MARVEX-403848 format. One record per residue: residue in three letters; x, y, z of N, C-alpha, C, CB in turn. Coordinates in steps of 0.1 Angstrom, whole numbers, plus 5000, padded with zeros to 4 digits. Glycine has a CB too. Layout:
<recs>
ALAXYZXYZXYZXYZ...
</recs>
This chain:
<recs>
MET507754124082506554144071506054284070505454044074ASN505954354060505454504058504154484060505654564044PHE503654594068502454604069501454614057502354694076CYS502054674047501154704031500754574026502154784017LEU501254464034500754334029499054324028501354224038PHE498554384040497354354041496554484044497254254050ILE497054614043496354724046497054844039496154734061CYS496754914029497255024025496355104015498555004021SER496255204011495355274001495555203987495655434000LEU494555183981494555123967495555193959493255133961SER495555293960496555373951498155363953496255513952CYS498455323963499855293969500155143971499955343983PHE499455053969499654923973500454863962498354853976LYS501754793967502554723963502654573968503654793965THR503354503960503354353962504454343972503554263950CYS504354273981505454253992506254143987505054234007THR507154123980507754013974508753913986508654083961HIS509154023993510153974003509253914012511154084010VAL508253954016507353854025506753734019506253924029ARG506353724006505953594002507153503999505153613991ALA508353533997509453463998509753404013510453533994GLU509553484024509953444036508753344042510253574046ARG507653344033506453264038507053094034504753314028LYS507753124020507852994014509152904021508153013997THR509852984028510852924036510352874050511953014038ALA509552914053508552894067508752734068506652934064SER508652674080508752544083507152494076508952524100SER507352364070506252314066505252234077506652224057GLU505852244089505052204099503952304106505952154109THR504452454104503552554106502452574098504052644106CYS501252594104500152594097499852744095499052524103GLU499652794084499552934079498052964078500352954065ASP497753064080496153124079496053244068495653214096LYS495053204060495053284049494553434052494153214038TYR493753444064493353574068494053644078491953574072ARG494953604085495853664092497353664093495553634101SER497953754096499653774094500153754109500053964088TYR501553734108502053734120501753604129501553854124LEU501453494122501153354130502353274129499953264125SER503153294117504153174116505453244110503553034106GLY506553174107507753234101508853284109507253334095GLU509853314104511053364113510653454125512153444103GLY509753544119509453644130508653614141508853754124GLU508053484141507253414154507953344160506153344152GLU509353304158510253214163510153204179511653234158HIS510053314185510153364198509153404205510953454199THR507953404198506853454203506153374213506053494192HIS505753444223505053374235503653364231505253454249TRP503053254231501653214228500953184241501553094219ARG499853214244499053214254498853054256497853294251TYR498452994249498452824250499552774244497252744242GLY500752824245501952724240502352714226501652584244ALA501352754217501652774202500552844195501852644195PRO500752884180500152944174498552914175500752944164PRO497452954175496352904174495752864159495552994180ASN494952774158494752714148493152764148495152564149TYR492852814134491652904129490752844121492053014121ASP490952724119490352624107488752624110490952444109ALA488452604121486952584123486152744123486652504139VAL486652834126485952974125486453004110486453104137ASN487352984103487353034089486252954082488953024082THR486152824086485152754077483652824081485152574081LEU483552854094482152944096482153044088481852994111PHE483353144088483453274081482853264067484953314080GLU483453144060483453124046481853084043484553004040GLN481453014053480052964049478953074053479652824057GLY479153174062478153274065478553404061477753274079GLN479553444054479753604049478753634040481153634043THR478453744043477553814033478253904023476553904041LYS479653934025480354004016481553944012480654124021VAL481853933998483053873991483653963989482953803980TRP484954023995485554123986486654103976486054213993PRO486854173965487954123956488954103963488354193945PRO490053993957491253983963492054133961491953863956GLY492754173971493654293968492954413972494054313953SER491454433975490754543977490954593990489454523974LEU490854723992490954784005489954744018490854924003GLU488754664013488154584022488554484027487254564018GLU489254394018489454264021490954304030489554164005LYS491654394029492754424034492654474050493354514025VAL491354564050491154604063490354454071490054754061GLN489654384065489054274070490454184076488054204058ASN491054174068492654094074493254154085493854084063LEU493354284086494054354094493454334108494254494090VAL491854354107491154334119491154194126489854354116LYS491454104115491553944121492853934126491353824110THR493854004120495453994126495454064137496654044116TRP494654174143494854244154494154164165494454384154GLU492854124161492354014170493253914177491553934163MET493853844167494753734171495953764179495153674161GLU496453884174497453924183497153954195498154014179MET496254034199495554084212495553994221494154124210PHE494753894217494453764226495653674229493453664219HIS496153614218497153504216498253504221497353484207LYS498953654219500353654222500053744235501453724210THR501153684243500953734257502153854260501153604269ARG503053874251504153994255503654094246505853964253PHE503954204251503454344242504754344230503454504253LEU505854294235506854304225506454214211508254264232ASP506054154213505654024201504454074191504953864210TYR503754184196502854254188503554294175502154374196LYS503054294164503454364149502454414144503954264138SER501154424144500254514140500054614148499154474139VAL500654664158500354784164501554824174498954774171ASP501654974178502655004185502355014199503155114181PRO502854894207502754874221502655014230503854794226LEU503655094225503955204235502955304233505455284233HIS502055354221501155424221499755384218501555494215TYR499555244216498255204216497355224227498355094213THR496155264221494955274232493655204224494555454237ILE492955174233491555104228490355174237491554934232SER489355204229488155244240486655194232488155434243LEU485855174242484455134238483455244241484054994246ASN482655284228481455374231481855494237480355324240GLY483155544235483555674238483955674254482355784235ARG484055584258484555554272486255594272484355364276LYS486955614285488055674287488955554278488455694304ALA490055604269490955514263491755434275491955584252LEU492055314268492955224277494255194270492255084281THR495255194280496655154272496555004274498155224279LEU497554934268497754794267497954734284499254764257GLU498354804290498454764304497254784313499654824310GLU496554884309495254904314494154784313494655024309LYS494254764297493454664294493654504299493554684280ARG495254494300495654344306494854344320497554314308LYS494854444329494454464344492954454344494854604350LEU492254504333490954454334490554304329490154554328GLY491454244326491154104322491254064306489854064327GLY491754144299491954114286490954184277491953974285SER490954114264490154194254488854144257490454164239TYR488054044260486654014263486054124274486553854270ASN486854154283486454204294486754374291487254144306SER487454414283487754534278486654594269489054514272LEU486154494261485254504252483754484254485654424243LEU483554474269481954424273482154514284481554244276GLN482654644286482454714297481054764298483354814297THR480654784314479054834313479054924324477754704314SER478255024326477955104334476555034346477555214324LEU475854914340474654854346475354844362474254694338PRO474454864373474654804383475054654385473654824388GLU475954634391476454464393475054374393477354444411LYS474054394399473254294402472354274389472454334414TYR472554374378471754344366472654304354470754464363ARG473954274358474954214347474954074348476354274348CYS474554024336474353904332476053844328473153904319TYR476853914324478153884321478754024331478553864301ASN479553974339480254104349481654094344480154064370PRO482154194339483654184335484454214346484054294324ALA483954284359484554294370484954164376483854354376GLU484354044373484653934380485153804373483553904388GLU485453864360486053764349487653774348485353814333THR488253674347489553674340489953654327490053604345VAL491153664323491153624308490753484306492553634303ASP491053404315490753244310489453204312491553124317SER488753274324487253254326486653304314486653314338ALA486853424310486053494299486253414288486453634296HIS487453374281487653294272486853144273489053284271HIS486853104284486052984286484652994283486252944297ALA484053094290482653114285482153144272482353194292PHE482953224266482553254252482953134243483353384246THR483753064244484252954235483452814236485752924237THR483152844250482252704254480652734246481952684274ALA480152854244478852894238479052894224478353024242PHE480252944220480552934206481652834202480853074201PRO481352684203482452614200482952614186482152494204ARG482552674176482952674163483552814160481652634154GLY483552914171484153054169483053124169485053084157PHE483553274167482853374163483453454153482553444174ALA482653424140483253484129483153634127482753404117LEU484153714118483953864115483853874101485153954121GLU483253964097483454014084483254174083482553944074VAL484154244077483954384072482754394065485054424063LEU481654494067480654524056481054654048479254554062GLN481754734053481854864045482854944054480454944043VAL483954964043484855064046484655194042486055044042TYR484555294052484155434051485355534048483455474064SER486455484051487655584048488955474051487655734060GLY489955494043491155424045492155504051491655384034PRO493655414054494255494063494855614057495355414069PRO495055694068495755644081494455644093497155774086VAL493355694089492255674097491255584090491655804102ILE491155454095490155364089489055364097490555224088VAL488055384090486455384096485755234088485355564090TYR485155164097484655054089483154994100486054924087LYS482254924089481154874098481354724099479654914092PHE481254634108481554514111480254414113482454534122ARG480554294111479454204115480054074124478654144101HIS479754044136480353914142479253824143480953924157TRP479353694140478553594143479053464149477953574131GLY477953394155478153264160477153184161478753254170PHE477353034163476052964168476152924180475652844160MET475052964190475352914204475152774206474552984214GLU476052704205475952564205476352494219476952504194GLY476552574228476952544240476352634251478352554240PRO476652594263475852684274476352814278475752604287PHE475952884284476653024288476153084299476553144276LYS476853094309476553134321475353084328476553264319GLY475052964326473652884334472752884323472952964349HIS472652934310471852924300472052794292471853044293ALA471052724288471052634278471552664266469952604276PRO472152604258472352614244471052624234473152484241THR471052694225469852724217470052674206469452854216GLY471252654199471552634184471352764175470652514177ASP470952884179470752994170471853064170469653074173MET471753144158472753234154472653344164472453294138VAL473853404167473753504176474753614167474253464191GLU474253744164475153824156475353964165474553864141LEU476554024162476854154165477154244153477854164174TYR476554364155476854454145477554584152475554474136GLY478354654143478954784152479654844139480054734167MET480354974147481355064138482655044145480955234136ALA483855064139485055074145486055184136485654934145VAL486955234146487955314140489355294143487755444143PHE490055264133491555184135492555324130491755014121GLN493155414139494055504136495755444132494055614148LEU496355464121497755424122498655534123498055334110ASP499955504126500955584128501855594113501755524141ASP502955654112503455684098504555554098504255854095GLN504455464107505055324107504055214101505455294122GLU503055274099501655174094501255074105501855084079LYS501455124118501155044130499655124135502655054142VAL499255024141497855064149498255134164496754914151VAL497755254163498155344177496655364186498955524172LYS495555374176494355394183493055294177494055554181VAL492555244188491255174183489955224189491255024188GLU488855244183487555284188486455194185487255404183PHE485955134196484555044191483455104195484354894196PHE482255094185481055144191479855044187480755314187TYR479354984197478354874193477454864209479454704188ASP476554794207475554754218476054624225473954734213ARG476654594235477054484239475754384243477954514250GLY474454444245473354364249472754294237472354444256GLU473154354224472754274213473454114212473154354200LEU474854124216475453994218475153894229476654004220LEU474953974245474453894256473253864256474653964268GLY472153944250470653904248470853754241469754024238GLY471353764228471353634223471853504229471853644212LEU472453534241473153404247472353384261475053424251LEU471353454263470453444275468953384269470353604284LYS469053354259467453324253467353154260467253334232GLY468353074260468252914264467552944279469952814264GLY466952814282466552814297467652794307465652694300ALA467152814317468252804328468752664332467752874341ILE469952644332470352484335470652484352472052414324THR469852414358469752414371470852304377468252374376ASN471352224368472052104374473652154369471451954366SER474452164380475852234376476752094368476652294393ASN476151994371476951884364476551874348476651734373ALA475551924345475051934330475852054327473351944327VAL476052164332476752284325478152234324476552424334GLU478952164335480252114333480252034321480752024345GLU479451924320479251824310479351884296477951744313ALA478551984293478152054279479452134277476652164280GLY480252194287481152264281482752204280481052394289SER482752064285483951984285484451964272483751864291SER484051954263484651944248484852064242483751874239CYS485052174248485252304242486352324234485252404252PRO486652354221488152374220488152524221488752324205PHE489452534225489552694231490252774219490752704245LEU490752734208491252794199490552854186492152704196THR489452844187488652904177488053034175487752824177LYS488353124184487953274184488453344173488453354196ASN487553404168487853514154488453634157486553554146
</recs>
């Protein structure tokens, strides 16, 4: 599937008819996603998925459609950037082998947060995956309400999908420049309907705003990602609920968490 399906400058965008034909021949049992590429079709037959099968984004897609503040015209640069970011997020978490990534160049890819040292895919994996690499902090450990140094991929995923059982939706608010260097402003949001790190659910919306830079190579693969945001904006919203002192209550509250709703 050619990358131009979801991101290229408006002046050079062309319809990828071979991609659409490939989708038509995909198994009817495979659930496609209207916002994300590389979830189904012949190219994903041998993909290694973290939970054994492609994720289902129905719940978070509904949350996105109900709460989005920007509705971009079909085929617009903004829509393509938004779909690129959703695809990138899906691949980074749900695909466990670097060779299965199709939106990025695994050999040259790096990611950084707030100007910190850029991490390779292998360095990101050693930190515990996407959640931990995107929640790095210089706070002393005793002040960390969420400590990336103590979390694994699975424990981090459980913590956030328990807090946000309907997912954490994403929208692109503005695109400042198109490829090869994409600069955009984004909004994440979800409803804290489950506990988080011993704090009771509030039912309130939790939002996170930020900026990001995605750099593409001449093969239209992502090779560099930079994020700029205040992680306290996210974590602060998750600490408003009162402390849960009964450990059984915490377990019961999180037991029905669906783990495939992260956007």
